[in-house]
N, C-alpha and C positions, 0 to 999 in steps of 0.2 A: 880448706878454710871452713871454719864453723861460722854459719851465718848468725850474726847478732845485730842488734840495732845499731851498734857502733861500727861494725864492719861493713854493713850494707851502705852506710852513709859515705863510705870512702871508695866503694866500688864504682868504676866507670866503664861505659861501653868501649871495648877495644877499638882503636883506630882502624878504619876501613871496614868495620862490620855494622850491619843494620839490625842484627838480631843475635843475642848471645845469652847463654845460661851459665850461671856460676853455681856449682853443686855444693851442698852442705856435706861436711865430712862425717857428721854424726848420724843423720837419718838418711838412709839410702833412698834415692829418688826425689829428695826434697831440694828445690833450687830457686834461685832468683833469676827471673827472665828480664832482660833489658832490651829495649827496642829503640831505634832511631826516632827522635822526636821526644824522648824523655819518659815513655811509658815503662814502668817497673812493676812487676807482679810476681807472686809466689806460684810455683807450679809443683806438681808431683808426677813423676814419670815411673812407669813400671812395665815389665815385660809379661805378656800373656801369651804363652805358646811361642810362636815365632814373631809375634807382633809387639811393637812398642806402643804403649798407650800413654797419653799425657793429659792431665787434668789441671785446669786453672783453679787456684785456691782463693784468688782475690788480689786486688792491687795493694801496693805498699801503703798507700794513703788510707785504704779502707779497712785493713786488718793488721794488727800488730804482729811482730815476728814471733812472739810467744804462742799466740793462738794459731798461727799458720803452722808452726812446728808441731803442735798437738794434733792438728788435723792430719798432717803428713804422717805422724807416727801411727794414728789410728788406721789410715789407709794402707800403710805398709803392713800392719798386722793382718788386715783383711786379705792382702795379696799373699801373705805367707800361708794363710788358711785355704788358698786356692780360689778365693773370690775375685770377682771383677767389679771393683768399685765404680769404674767409669760406666760400665753397662747398667749397673743399679741406678746410677745418677740419671742416665738417659731415660730409663724406664720410669723413674719417679717424675721426671720432667714431662714425659709424654702423658702419664696418668693425670698430672695436674692440669694438662690442657684439655682433658676429656670431661668437661663440665656437661651438665644436662643440656644447656643451651647449644654447645658446640656439636654434641652428638645428635641432638634432635634435629639440627639443621641437616646433617648427613642423612638422617632417616627421611626427612621431607624431600631431599633431593632424590632419594630412591623412590619415594611414593609418587613423585611427580610423573614418573613414567609408568606407574602401575594402577593409578586411580583415575576415575572420571574427574573432570575439572571441578564439579560441584562437591564431590566427596573429598577431594584434595583440599579445597578451601576450608571445609569444616574441620578436617584433621589438623590443618595448619593453625586455625583459630584456637583450637583446644590446646595445642602445645605452646603456642606463642602467647596467647592471652591468659587462659585459665591456669596453665602450668607455670606461670611466671615466677611464683615463689621458689620453684626448683631450679631455675636457670643457673644460679651461681654455684650450686652444689656439684661436687664431683660425682659423676655417675655411679662410681663404685661405692660411694659413701651414703647414697640414698637408701633409707630403711623403710620398712613397712609403716612405721609411725608417721614418717614424712608424707607418704601417700595418703594414709587414712586422714591425716589432718587436712590435707589439701582437698580431698573429696568432701569432707564435712563443711569446709569453708565455702566451697562452690555450691553445695546444696543450700546453704543458708542465704547466700547472696544471689544465686541465679536459678535456683530450683532443682528438684530432684532429677528431672529428666536430663538437664545439662550435666549435673554431677555424674550421673551414670554413664553418659556418653564420654565424658572426660576420662573416667575410670577405664572404660573399654579401650579408648585410644592409647592410654598409658600402658595398659597391659600389652597391646600389640607392639608398642614401641620397645618395651623392655624385652619382649620375646625376640624381636629383630636384633636388638643389641646383644642378646646371648648368642644367637645364631652366628653373629659376626665377631664373636670373641671380645666384645666390649663390656660385657657384664657377666658375672657369675651366677646371678640369681634374678628373679623377677619379683620385686618387692610389692607388686600389686596383688599377687596371690595371697589370699587370706584376708584381704581387707574387705570391709562391708560396703555394700552399695549405698548410694546416697539416700535411698529409701525406696519404697514400693511405688512403681508407676501405675497410674490408673488410666485406662483408655478414655480419651476425651470424647465427649458426646455433645459438645457445644455446637449448636446450630444457630447462626444469626438469623433473626427474623428479617423480613423484607424492610420493615421500618428501621431496623438496626443497620442494614446495609445501606439504606438511604442516608442515615445520619453519617455513617462513615464516608460515603462518597461525597456528600455535600460539604464536608469539613476537611477534605484532603488538601485544599489549596492548589498550588501549582507546582511544577518541577517534576523531577524524575520519580520521586516517591509517589506522587499522585498518579502519574501515568502508569507506573507498575501496578499499583493497587487497583486502579480501574480496569486494567487488562486482566488481572486476576479475577475480578468479579465477573467480567464478560466472558472469560474463557474457561475458568475453573482449573487452570493449570497449576503446577507447583511453583512456589515462590522463586526458587532458584532458577527455574527454567525461564521465567519471564525477566527476572532481574539480570540474567546473563544473556538476554536476547541479542542476537547479532543481525546486522543488515543483510548479511549473506544468507540468513535463514528465512527471510521474507520472500515468498514465492507467489506472486500475483495476489490471490485472495486467501492465502493461507500461510501459516507458520510451518516450516519444515524443520522440526527439531531432530538433530542427528542422534544416533544411538548413544554416543558418548556423553550426551548431555541430559539423558533421561534416567530416572531412577532404576527402571527395570531393564535398561540397556536395549530398548527397542525404539527404532526411529518412529517418529510420531508426526502426523500431519494435522494441524489444527485450523479448520476453516475459520475465516474472520468475518464477523458481522460488520455492518456499516459503521456503527460506533467504534468498534475496535480498530477498523482501518483508519478512521479519522484520527484516533489517538496516535497511531503510528506515523501517519503522514504529517502530523504536527511536530514530530521530533526533528530538530535540526541535525544535519550532517556535521560531524566534527573532524574535518580533514580526512585522513585515511583510517581513522578509528573504526573498526568493525562493530564494536559494542555500542548499543543504543544508549544504555544508562550507566550512571556512575562514572568514577574516574579511575578506579583500580582495575587490576587485571581480570577480576571476576565479575565486573559489572556493578550494579547498585548494591551497596551493603550497609547503608545507614539505617537499618530497620529499628533498632532500639530507641534511639533518640527521636526519630520522626514519629514513632508510634506514641511515645510519651506526649509529644506535642499535639498529636491528633486527639488522644484521649482528653487532654486538658482543654482543647478547643470545644469538643463535644460537651464536656461538663460545664464550661462557661456559657454555652449557648442554651443548654437544656436545664441547667441547675441541678443535675444529678449525674452520677458516675455511671458510665456504660459498664454493664456486667463484664467481668474479666473475660477476655477473648484473645486469641492469637491470630496471626496472619494465616496459619494453616486452617483455621476454622472456616475461612472463606471458601476454600475448596470443598469442604464437607457441606457447607451451606448451599453452595451452587448445586451440588449433586442432589441434595434433599429437595430444593425448590424445583429442580427440573423434573423430579419424580412426581411432585405435586401438580405440575401442569400437564402431566400425561405422557412424558417422554419415557420410553421403555428402558428398563434397567440395563440391557445389553448395549444400548446406544449410549447411555450415560457413561458406562464403563469404557466404551470406545472413545468417547470425548475426553475422558480423564486419563486414558492410556493405562487403565487398570488391567491386570491379568489375574483373574480369579476363577474358581471353579475347577473341577477335575479336568485334566487335559483331554479326556475322551468324552466328557459330558457336554451338555448343551452350552453352558457358559464358556467352556473352553473353546468350542467351535465358534461361538459368537465373537470371542475376543481375538480370534485369528483372522477375522474378516475386517476389511477396511471400513466399510459403511460410510464412505466419504459424503455421499449425498445426504444420508440420514444425520450424520454429525453436523453438517452445515445447516440442515433444517432445524435441528435441536438448538444449536447455538443462536440461530436467528430468532427462534421463538423465545428463547430465554432473554435475548437482548431486547426484544419488544417489551417483555414483562418488566425488566429492571429499568428500562428507559421510562416507561409509564410511571413506575413507582417514584423515580427521581423527579419527573415532571410534575407530579402531584404536589410535591413539596414546594416547587418553584412558583406555582400558580397561587 
């Protein structure tokens, strides 16, 4: 029977059968499939080696008989040339599912087992937030111009440093994709950086630290910032602080949560302990701050509000500064009050100097008593500065 609009209108499912195909006499492999319940669709069946393959071409209501016949003829011609149209269709469907968003999630799942928590959070933020314009694009269709445009956009909106970090993360992602057969090239190669980075030298004065402290308000952001001023630790280490890391009068930061991969003990001054003791326990949650898996992360919005509060109170804008500037400022002021450089580096968990030199030897020592004395001395200074403003 030749399948036509007229003939298929008269064809019925044979009694006693739930699934039946009527083959067309003109195009080999072209047929009408009928199922119990009334479903009717066009199919194309062919033999590849010893296996029979069948492809659905569309329902009778969705595609007309003329178009279905043309598709079947094209498929038959490909089979005659030794091609596998079903395999090609599956490959195309799989490729269509490999968007940047889908593949980047696989990359993040992989990195979750290979990066420190802090580093993982940064990589995730760059791929999820900053690379959002790429999310809907097929990975294999992303070109160098797409990456270059994204980097320029990030540089304009979030700064050169952020743009360069996003570019580095994208480069690593595409290298991983190539290694796993998901991409044929790395489109990041050959793109320009967001711009030249300059080493920051901003040191907040004691008066500026006082202004910041006294306009923090309440909540997790205030507690985190105050602890940064009192301890000089990295923002991510304090923002992700856990109850299980508080040991008597010190913070015991594990190696996986420090930038240099070295466990670090931070003695706590009286004001620092008071801030920690004021934090309420939240059920079984080990993290002190924030609501996400990485601890507190509302930096940008809260800093904007802080800068606005300072401007409203003083009538002038505080010179541009970043949270990381606090760490540099603490180190600088510690040196100014007579604390030795190797003790400051021990407090900050820095590793510098030649491994066989004096600085290297100093940095392999614990100096717990000296660190405690240094942080207590610094705590007295900053407490007095803050108190002067209150009186």
